[in-house]
N, C-alpha and C positions, 0 to 999 in steps of 0.2 A: 328690158323695159318694165317700168312700174305698172302695176295694175291700178284699176280705178280706186280701190280702197286706199292704196298707198298714196295716190295723188291727192285724195281728199285729206288724208292725214298731213301730208306735206303742206297743203294749203292752210290747214288749221295752224300749223307751226309758224307759217309766215304771218298769219294774223296775230298770233301771240307775240311774235317778235316785234311787231309794230305797236301793239298796245303796251307791252311791258318794257320795250326798249325805246320807242319813240314818243310814247304818250299820245298815240292816235286812237280815236274811237274805231271800233270795227266797221261802222258805217263809212267812215272816212277812208279806211284802208280798202274797202271793197270798191268805193267810188273811184279810187285812184287806179284801179285795175289789178289789184293783188290776186284776184281769183279768176281773171278773165280767161285764162287758158283751160279752165275746168268746164265740163258740161254742167247744165243746171242742177242735176241731181248731186253731183260731187260738190258743187258750190254750196248747196244747202247743207250737205253733210259736213263739209269743212267748217262752215259757220257754226253749226250745232256743236261740233267737237270743241271748237275754240271757246264758245260760251260756257259749255259744261266744265271745261278745264278752269276757266276763270272763277266759276262758282265754287269749285272745290280747291282753289289754289292753295289756301292755307293748309288744308289737310295733306295735299300732295307734297308740299314743301316740308312739312313735319316728317312725313314718312321718308322722303328722300334724304333728309339731313342725317339720318341714322347711318346711311351707307356712303356718304360723301365726305371726304376730308376737307374739301373746299368746293365752292360752287363752280361748276364748269362754265364755259362760254354760254351766253344767253340762248342761242339756238339749240344747243345740246341740252341745256337745262329745260327748255320748253318741250323738247322731244321726250325727255324723262317725265315731265309733268303730264303731258298728254297720255303717255303710256300708262302712267299710274292711274289716271282717271279712267281709262278704258278698262284696266284690270279691276278697278273698284266697281265698274258697271257690269262686270261678269263676262267680258270678252275673253276669248280663248287666249291663254298665256303665250302659246307658241306663235300665234299669229301676230299679237301685239309686239312681242319682243323682236321677232324677225323683221317686222315692218320698221320699227324704230332703229334697229341696227342698220337696215338697208338705207334708210333716209340719212342717217348720220354718216354712213360710209361714203355716200355720194357727195357730201359737202366738201367743197374744194379746200377749205381751211381746217376743218375739224374732223375730217374723215378718220384720222387715227384714233379718235375717241370712241369708235364703234364698239370696241371691246369693253370699255367702261359702261356704255349703255347696256350692253348685253348682261354684264355681271350685276349691275344695280337692279335692272328690271326683273331679273330672275329672282333676286332676293325679295323684292317687293311682292312679286307674284306669290311667293311662298307664304306671305303673311295675310293675303286677302281671303275673305273680306273682313275678317275680325279686326285687324289693325286699323282699317279705314273707319269702321263703324264705331270704334272706341274713342275716336277723336271728337273734340267739340265742334259745334256748328261754326263754320268760318265767320269771323267778325269783320265788320266794316273797318277801314283804316281809321286811325285816331283822328285825323283832320276832319272827318265827317261824323264819326261816332260821338265825339265829345259834344258838338252842338245839338245833335239829335237827342242824346241822353239828357241834356239840360232841358230840352223842350218837352220830351215825352216820358222820361224816366227810364231806368235800367230795364225793368221787366218788359216794357213796350219795345225797347230796342232789341232785346233778345228775341222777342216774337217776330219782329220785322226781319231780323237776320235769318230766322228759320224759314220765313216766307221767301226771302231772296235765294236761299240755298235750294229750296224746292223748285224754283223756276216758275214759269207762268204757262197756263193753258192758253188755248186760242179762243178769243171772244169775237163774236160776230154781231153786227147790227143789221137787222132785217129791213129791207125796203118795205114800206107799207103795202100790204096785199100779197106779199110773197109767202110761199109755203114754208111754215116754221118747222116741218118735220124732217130736219136734216139728220141722217143716220148717226147715232151716237151722241147727239147734242142734248144738253140739258138747258132748260129755261131758267135763267137767273131771276131773282126777285125784282130787279129793276128793268127787266125786259130784254136784256141781251141773251144770246145763245152762247154756250160754252162747250168746247170740244177739248177733251184731255188727251186725245191721241188723233191729231188732225191729219198727219201725213202732209203730202204736197197740197198746198192751198189751192193752186190753180186747177187741181184735179177734182176738187170737191163739187158735189151737185149744187147747181145754182150759181157757180162762179161765172161761167160764160154768159149766162142769161142776166147777170147783174142783180140777182135776188138779194145780195148781202155784200157787206164789206167788212174787212178786219178792223176791229176797234175794241180796245179794252173796255170792260164794263164801266170803269171809272171815267174814262175819256168820253163815253157816250152820254154822261149825265149833264155836262154844261149846256148842250143844245136843248136838252129836255127842260132844263131849268129856265132857259130863255123863252121857251114855248112860242116859237114863231108862228104867226098866223098867215093864212093864204093872202097873198097880195102885198104883204108888208115889205118895205125896203129894209133889208138886213145886211149888215157888213160883217163878214168873217175876217177879222183884222190881221191875223197871222195864220193864213188858211192852210198852207201845205203841212202834211201830205193830203189832207182833205176830208177826213172822216166826218168832221163837224159840218163842213160845207155840204156834203151829201145829205146829212140829216136835215139841215135847214132847207135845202132845195126840195127834199122829199115831202116836207111839210107844206109846200106850195108858196114859200116866200120868194121874193125877187132878190136873189143873193148876189152880192159882190164879194168875190173871193180875192183878197189882197195878200200878196206875199212879196218879200224883197227878192226872192230867188226864182228866176225864170225856170231854171232847171227843175226845181221842186214843183213848180206849177205844171210842168209837162206831165208828171204822174197824176196830178189832180185832174187834168183834162182827160187823161186816159180813163180814170175811174168814172168821171162824169159820162163819158161815151159808153162805157161798159154797162152802167146802170140806167142809161137813158134819162138822166137828170140834167138840168140846165142851171148854169150860173155864169156870171160875167167874171172872167179871170183878169186880174190886173196886177202887173208887176210894178212894185214901187215900195218906197220906204213908208212905213206906217205913220211916222211923224210928219211926213209931208202931205199925206192924203187929205183931200177935201171932199165934202159932200154933206148930205143930211139924211139921217137914217132913223127909222122907227125903232130899230133894235140893233145892238152890236154885241158880237161875241169876241172877246179879247182873250185868246189863249196865249199869254205873253211868253217870250223867250225866258227860260229859267234854267236852274241848275239840273233839272230832270232827275233829281234825287229820288223821286217817287217811282221811277221806272227801272230801278236796279234789278228787280227780279227777272226782267226780260233783257236788261242791258247791263250785265255784270262787269263789262269792260269799263264802265264809267268811273268807279272809284279808283281804278288803276291808271286811267288815262288823264284824270283830272286831279287837282290838289286843292280846289276851292279858291285859288288865287283870283279868279275872275268873277266871283259871285257878287262882290260889291258893285261892280259896274252893271251887272245884270239887274240887281235890285233897283238901281237908279234908273235904268232904262225902262223897267216895268212901271215905275212911278210916272215917268214922262209919257209913256204910251197911254196909261190910264187917264192922265190929265188931258191929253190931246183927244182921245176917244170921246171924252165927255163933251168936248166942244162940237163933235160931229153928231151928237145924239139930239133928236128933236125933243122939245118940251113934252113931258108925259111919257117919254120913251124909257126903255130899260136896257141895261148893259150887264152882261155876265162877264166878270173878271175871273180868270182861272189860271192856275199853273200846276204842272205835274211835279210839284216839289213837296218835300217833307219839312222844309224850313219855314217856320212862322214868318220870318222876315219877307218871304216871297208870297205870303198868303194873308193870314190874319192881320199882320201889321200893316201891310199895304192898304187893306180896306179900312182899317181904323184911321190911318193917316189921311186917306182920301175923304172919308166922312168928315173929318175935322177941317179939311180944306175947301169943301164944296157945300155951302148951305142948302143948295137945292138937291142934295143927294141923300137918299135914305136906303136902307136895306129892305128889299121885298122878301120878308120871311115867308109869306104865303106861297112863294114859288117853290119852296122846299117840300111842299105837300105832294111828293112823287111816290109811286109804288116802290117798295123795297128800301126806303130810306129809314135807317134806324135813328130815332130821336137823339141817341147818344152821340151821333156824328155831328150834330148841329152845334156850332160854336157860339161863344158869348155874344159876338157882334152880329150874329145872324148868318154866317157862312156855313159851308159844309166841308168838314175835314175827313178825308179818306186816307187810310193807311194800308200798307201791304198785309198786315196781320189781321185785318178785318176779313170776315168770311173765310176763316182758316179751314173750316170743314168743307168749303166749296172750292178751295184752290186760291183764295186771296184775290186781291185786285190792286191796281196801281195806286200809289200815293198821289193824292190830288187835293187841291183846295179850290173852292169856287164860291162865289156869292153873286146874287142878282141885285143890282143897284138900280133904283128907280129915280128918274128925274122928275122934279116937280113940274106940273103943267104951268102954262102961262097964267098970270094973274087974271082972274075973271073966268077961266075955263072951268 
């Protein structure tokens, strides 16, 4: 019988098979039940191992290619990749090699390749860690690297790739009045708390009492930009998983949390209950929604290219083919949201994207289409905002390589758009 460590490794290989073989995101693979047979601790470990392997995939493949005459079947190759990653992280060679041999040997079609796995990983182990550290930082695939390099330049892309390879710490948003003295946490300039070695999230102090919620420091800024006031009617237009909804509710606003996915709203409701906050949750299509709101937060569906440091599966599971449709959807959502906003109201448009077409360009085109729309530049006067992050049209551009000394932050674009009051007001 396999031990828990081997079970987690096998779970990681299943995730890698689905990302690299089927083009599925890890979140999709987990939602489909890929790790259901594992206990919570092993599920978390399997996911971490898979993510770390994807971050170092280019390095692992370069090392393995020296010892392989031809690529083995995908599952075996992923076992080799995972084993190489663990060896690079300093895991004991005998444990890693034995586990990968055992996992391969149990495979009903590829069990005969366990000898290959044993021989290759022993050779790789003999080269560690020097061979790993001499390789370049893994690069983004060409389909994504090319447009990003055009937008931001080669030095910026290299810095972003370094941030992606380093991974992401855990950021928390505190509920107002909660104790900020979480052990090991540092306060970020924008007000979020950061943990570089968090462990199991649900075991951290303050989780059960709802003192905080997990939210990248960049993702916490759009709600602060909107600056909801007590009693205001506020729409969170694409609400799930709900971090921004919690921020809006904590500010005392009357929040409507709208999302097309009822399943995703379940988690939002759970977080509302855990934190003791209130919002009206509505399942529906944002383009069909009706109402009148004092303020709207539109975190539009996007390429999510700004989140690669925490979701390294994305460049491997996607190829950019659907980005054009997403950009069109964003424009439609922004135009419809504008019809729901009361005169004199404000709307924050944001995307967790590094592509200007999903950020700066969207706002420039919206400004040209709506005579009653202006950019509220004063909203950017927030703690921790570097003036260099402010864009020409008055938005805020965040990148993974910003705050490199603090551990980076997700790529994001956001702008606060002001609607003109009625004539005579």
